[in-house]
C-alpha positions in Angstrom: 0.0 -0.2 0.0 1.5 3.3 -0.8 0.5 6.5 0.5 0.5 8.9 -2.2 -2.7 9.0 -4.1 -4.6 12.2 -4.6 -7.8 13.3 -6.7 -7.7 9.3 -7.6 -10.1 6.5 -9.0 -8.7 2.9 -8.1 -9.8 -0.2 -10.4 -8.3 -2.8 -8.7 -7.6 -6.0 -11.0 -8.1 -8.4 -8.0 -10.2 -7.0 -4.9 -9.0 -7.8 -1.3 -12.0 -7.1 0.5 -13.5 -10.0 2.6 -15.9 -10.4 5.4 -14.0 -9.5 8.5 -16.1 -12.1 10.4 -14.3 -14.9 8.2 -10.8 -15.8 8.8 -8.6 -13.9 6.1 -8.5 -15.9 2.8 -11.6 -17.7 3.2 -14.0 -14.9 2.2 -15.4 -14.2 -1.2 -14.0 -11.4 -3.0 -16.3 -8.5 -3.8 -16.1 -5.8 -6.4 -13.6 -2.9 -6.0 -14.3 0.9 -5.6 -14.3 2.3 -8.9 -15.1 5.9 -7.7 -14.4 7.6 -4.4 -16.4 10.7 -3.3 -15.2 13.9 -1.4 -17.8 13.2 1.1 -17.0 10.9 3.8 -19.2 7.8 3.9 -20.0 6.6 7.3 -19.7 2.3 7.8 -23.1 0.9 7.7 -24.6 3.4 5.0 -26.9 1.5 2.6 -26.1 3.5 -0.3 -22.4 3.1 0.0 -22.9 -0.8 0.2 -25.3 -0.7 -2.4 -22.7 1.4 -4.7 -24.5 4.5 -5.0 -22.0 7.3 -5.0 -21.9 11.0 -5.4 -18.9 13.1 -5.8 -17.7 16.2 -7.5 -16.9 16.0 -11.0 -13.2 17.6 -9.9 -12.3 14.8 -7.6 -13.4 12.2 -9.9 -11.8 13.8 -13.3 -9.9 11.5 -15.7 -6.2 11.9 -16.1 -3.5 9.7 -17.5 -3.5 6.4 -15.8 -0.4 5.2 -14.0 0.2 1.7 -13.4 2.2 0.7 -10.0 3.2 -2.7 -8.6 2.6 -3.2 -4.9 3.7 -6.5 -3.8 2.8 -8.2 -6.9 -0.7 -6.5 -7.4 -1.2 -4.3 -10.3 -3.1 -0.9 -9.8 -4.9 1.0 -12.5 -4.9 4.8 -11.0 -6.2 8.0 -12.4 -5.5 11.1 -10.6 -2.7 13.5 -9.4 -0.3 11.3 -8.2 2.8 10.6 -6.2 2.9 6.9 -6.3 0.1 4.5 -5.8 -2.0 3.6 -2.7 -3.7 0.5 -2.6 -7.6 1.1 -2.1 -10.3 -1.3 -1.9 -13.8 -1.2 -0.6 -12.9 -2.3 2.9 -10.4 0.7 2.9 -13.3 3.1 2.4 -15.9 1.3 4.3 -14.0 -1.2 6.4 -16.3 -2.1 9.3 -19.7 -3.5 8.4 -20.5 -2.7 12.3 -24.0 -3.8 12.4 -23.2 -7.6 11.2 -20.3 -7.7 13.5 -22.5 -6.5 16.7 -25.2 -9.2 15.5 -22.9 -12.1 15.5 -20.8 -11.5 18.3 -22.6 -9.7 20.5 -21.2 -6.3 20.9 -19.5 -3.8 18.6 -15.9 -4.6 17.6 -13.3 -2.3 16.3 -10.0 -2.4 14.8 -6.9 -0.6 16.5 -3.2 -1.0 16.2 -1.9 0.1 19.3 -2.8 1.4 22.9 0.0 3.8 24.2 0.5 4.5 27.9 1.7 7.6 29.5 1.4 9.7 26.4 1.9 13.2 26.8 1.2 14.9 23.7 -2.1 13.6 23.1 -4.5 16.3 25.4 -4.1 17.3 28.9 -2.2 15.5 31.6 -0.8 11.8 31.1 -3.0 10.0 28.8 -3.8 6.6 27.4 -3.9 6.9 23.8 -6.0 4.2 21.7 -5.1 4.1 18.0 -8.1 3.4 15.7 -7.1 1.7 12.2 -8.2 3.7 9.1 -8.3 6.7 7.8 -10.1 8.4 5.0 -7.4 10.9 4.3 -3.8 10.0 3.0 -1.6 12.7 4.0 1.6 13.1 2.5 3.4 13.6 6.1 1.4 10.9 7.8 3.9 9.4 10.3 1.3 6.6 11.2 1.3 4.8 8.2 -0.1 1.3 9.6 -3.1 3.5 10.3 -4.4 4.3 7.0 -5.7 0.9 5.8 -8.5 -0.6 7.6 -7.6 -3.8 8.0 -4.7 -5.9 9.5 -1.6 -5.8 7.9 2.0 -7.6 8.1 5.2 -5.7 9.4 8.7 -6.9 8.8 11.2 -5.7 11.0 14.2 -6.4 8.5 17.0 -6.2 11.3 15.4 -8.6 13.7 15.3 -11.7 11.3 17.8 -14.3 11.8 16.8 -16.1 8.4 15.9 -18.9 10.2 12.9 -19.8 7.9 10.4 -21.0 10.3 8.0 -18.3 8.6 8.5 -20.0 5.1 7.3 -23.6 6.9 4.4 -22.4 8.5 2.7 -19.9 6.0 -0.7 -21.5 4.9 -1.4 -19.7 1.7 2.8 -20.1 0.3 3.0 -16.1 0.8 6.6 -16.4 1.9 9.3 -16.8 -0.6 13.2 -17.3 -0.4 15.3 -14.8 -2.1 18.9 -12.9 -1.9 19.6 -14.2 1.3 16.3 -13.1 3.3 12.6 -13.8 2.7 9.8 -11.6 0.9 6.2 -11.7 1.6 4.2 -11.8 -1.8 0.6 -10.5 -2.5 -0.6 -13.9 -1.4 -0.6 -12.8 2.3 -3.7 -12.7 3.8 -2.3 -11.2 7.3 -3.7 -14.4 9.3 -0.7 -13.9 11.9 0.8 -17.5 11.4 4.1 -16.4 10.5 4.0 -14.0 13.4 3.4 -16.5 16.1 6.3 -18.7 14.7 8.7 -15.8 14.4 10.7 -16.2 17.5 13.0 -13.2 16.9 10.0 -10.9 16.6 10.4 -9.6 12.9 7.3 -10.2 12.2 4.1 -8.1 13.7 0.5 -7.7 12.8 -0.7 -3.9 12.7 -4.0 -3.9 14.1 -6.4 -6.5 15.8 -10.1 -6.8 16.6 -11.3 -5.8 20.1 -14.3 -5.1 21.9 -15.3 -2.2 24.0 -14.9 -3.8 27.3 -11.3 -4.8 26.4 -10.2 -1.6 25.4 -11.9 -0.4 28.8 -10.3 -2.9 30.9 -6.9 -1.9 29.7 -7.0 1.8 29.8 -8.5 1.9 33.2 -5.0 0.1 34.4 -3.9 3.6 34.0 -6.5 5.5 36.2 -4.1 6.5 39.1 -1.9 8.5 36.5 -4.9 9.9 35.1 -6.0 11.3 38.7 -2.9 12.6 39.8 -2.3 14.3 36.1 -5.6 15.5 35.1 -5.6 13.1 32.2 -7.4 10.6 30.5 -8.0 8.3 27.4 -7.3 9.8 23.8 -8.9 8.1 20.7 -6.5 8.7 17.8 -5.6 6.9 14.9 -6.0 6.7 11.9 -9.1 8.2 12.3 -11.6 7.7 15.1 -14.8 8.6 13.5 -13.9 6.3 10.7 -15.0 3.9 13.0 -17.9 5.9 15.0 -20.1 2.4 15.5 -17.1 1.5 17.9 -15.8 4.8 19.2 -19.5 5.8 20.6 -19.9 3.1 23.0 -16.4 3.8 24.0 -17.4 7.3 25.1 -20.2 6.3 26.8 -18.2 3.9 28.6 -15.7 6.2 29.6 -18.5 8.9 30.4 -19.8 6.5 32.6 -16.5 6.0 34.5 -16.3 9.8 34.8 -13.0 9.3 32.3 -12.0 12.2 30.4 -11.9 11.9 26.5 -10.2 13.5 24.0 -10.6 12.7 20.0 -8.2 13.3 17.8 -9.7 13.9 14.3 -8.8 15.0 10.9 -12.8 16.1 10.8 -13.8 14.0 8.0 -16.6 12.5 8.9 -20.5 12.8 8.4 -22.1 15.8 9.9 -24.7 13.8 12.0 -22.1 11.6 13.5 -20.0 14.4 14.4 -23.0 16.3 16.0 -24.1 13.3 17.7 -20.7 12.8 19.1 -19.9 16.0 20.2 -21.9 15.9 23.2 -20.0 12.6 24.4 -16.4 14.2 23.7 -14.6 16.1 26.5 -12.2 17.5 24.1 -11.5 17.6 20.5 -8.1 18.0 19.0 -9.0 19.1 15.3 -6.1 18.9 12.9 -6.6 21.7 10.3 -4.2 21.2 7.8 -4.6 23.6 4.4 -7.4 25.5 3.7 -7.5 25.7 0.1 -9.6 23.2 -1.2 -7.3 22.1 -4.3 -4.3 22.1 -2.5 -6.0 20.2 0.5 -7.1 17.5 -2.1 -4.0 17.2 -3.9 -1.9 16.7 -0.3 -4.2 14.5 1.7 -6.6 13.0 -1.2 -9.7 14.5 -0.4 -11.4 18.3 -0.4 -12.0 20.0 3.0 -15.6 20.9 2.5 -17.0 18.5 4.8 -14.0 19.3 7.3 -14.6 22.8 7.5 -18.3 22.4 7.9 -17.8 20.0 10.7 -15.2 22.5 12.7 -17.9 25.2 12.1 -20.7 23.0 13.6 -18.3 22.0 16.6 -17.8 26.0 17.2 -21.5 26.9 17.2 -22.4 24.3 19.5 -19.6 25.4 21.8 -17.4 22.1 21.9 -14.2 22.2 23.5 -11.6 22.3 20.6 -8.3 22.4 20.5 -6.9 23.2 16.5 -3.7 21.5 15.9 -1.7 22.8 12.7 0.9 20.5 11.2 3.5 22.6 10.1 4.7 21.3 6.8 7.1 23.9 5.1 6.5 24.2 1.5 3.0 23.0 1.7 0.8 24.9 4.1 3.3 27.7 5.6 2.7 30.3 3.0 1.1 33.5 3.7 -1.9 32.9 2.0 -2.9 29.8 3.9 -1.6 31.2 7.4 -3.5 34.7 6.7 -7.1 32.5 5.9 -6.5 30.5 9.0 -6.2 33.4 11.4 -9.4 34.9 9.8 -11.5 31.7 9.9 -10.2 30.8 13.6 -11.1 34.1 14.7 -14.6 34.3 13.3 -15.1 30.8 14.7 -13.8 32.2 18.2 -11.5 29.1 18.4 -8.7 30.6 20.1 -6.5 27.8 21.0 -4.1 26.4 18.7 -1.2 23.8 18.6 1.8 23.4 16.1 2.9 20.4 15.3 6.4 20.5 13.6 7.1 18.1 10.7 9.3 15.1 11.6 10.1 12.0 9.6 10.2 9.3 12.2 7.6 7.5 10.5 9.8 6.6 7.6 10.9 3.3 8.8 7.5 2.3 9.3 6.8 2.5 5.5 9.5 0.2 4.9 8.4 -2.4 7.7 4.9 -2.5 5.7 6.6 -2.7 2.0 5.6 0.8 1.3 7.5 3.7 -0.4 8.7 6.6 2.1 6.8 9.6 2.8 6.2 12.3 0.1 7.7 15.1 2.2 11.5 15.7 3.1 12.5 17.9 5.8 12.8 21.4 4.3 14.7 23.9 6.6 13.5 23.7 10.3 10.0 22.8 10.8 10.4 23.9 14.6 11.8 27.4 14.0 8.9 27.9 11.4 6.4 26.7 13.9 7.9 29.0 16.7 7.5 31.9 14.2 3.8 31.2 13.4 3.1 30.6 17.2 4.1 34.2 17.5 2.3 35.4 15.0 -0.9 33.5 16.2 -0.4 34.9 19.6 0.1 38.6 18.5 -3.6 37.9 16.9 -4.7 36.9 20.4 -4.7 33.1 20.2 -3.4 30.8 22.8 -0.5 29.0 21.3 1.6 26.2 21.9 4.3 24.4 20.1 4.1 20.4 20.2 1.0 18.6 21.3 
């Protein structure tokens, strides 16, 4: 899966979408997405499942095709390109929550990490739950394992001792030996068999299905640290609102236990979902990246109409919002974007903003997933640029902070 496809239409020669209730590899393939809309479609939406999509002509415009090999799969992709990202129906609409809840008795969600003692994801010491799956594909994403809405295999090459156990146990014949090592092919179903067999820890699965009670049981172990620091639980990702059917009961459970909640969001969600959940969230950490819609679409893969509408709705509702501005020199630090952001936030009376300097620490994660590296390179000093922006916003009366 490559993380830099923008204004795209994806036609997969083979679909990888399978029923998550079945073991990977046993499900029947379904048709792939041939049109992706600018509006986010919520899991369970009947129109989406029926294949009825709506989108603006600019987003689905036809451009020359680009063919890219991803672990042996060939994708034909139309759109503004900086590589290729594997997109299937599962990536866009990953979690058929109604069937999962009916079959397993309660909602289940896909997460890829629970981080203890997080200091940059809201007030106090936090426990951060990372949801898997995101409707955006930002060039600078430092959590690429949170993009796809299905479990993925991560390979830590430096840990591999070339023992060959993974080759022996793989039930799908997806591992081949070459160049003195092992390569995982497109036949991989992320079943985890090789992970269990790898005593060196060179293979890990990013993504596991969990219940609400399993998450609550884990995060409550940190209650003593929250109470001392004024912290709580942060739901991050990926995009938590991408799994709203799972996020909502988690928020309800936290509220019943008097646990402070924060949701870190890109803002791309159905408007009714955002409004409904707003009353259950103590703090929104709302990423605001680029205000120009074409530039936003270029650098994230989607337009920002719904994002800005949701931000305005939260402001009108009086929700507790901290705007987070990822500082990406050469992308969103130009005078036009900065000036329009000051005007917008001032008009919405959103006075708190955190500046998050770009960093490249996620580069190695792309390699572990078998992806190309990030599409952004360090330009100058993002930290010094962030400090300068903070001073400018403070001059206009904003409560600013550099870092989360």
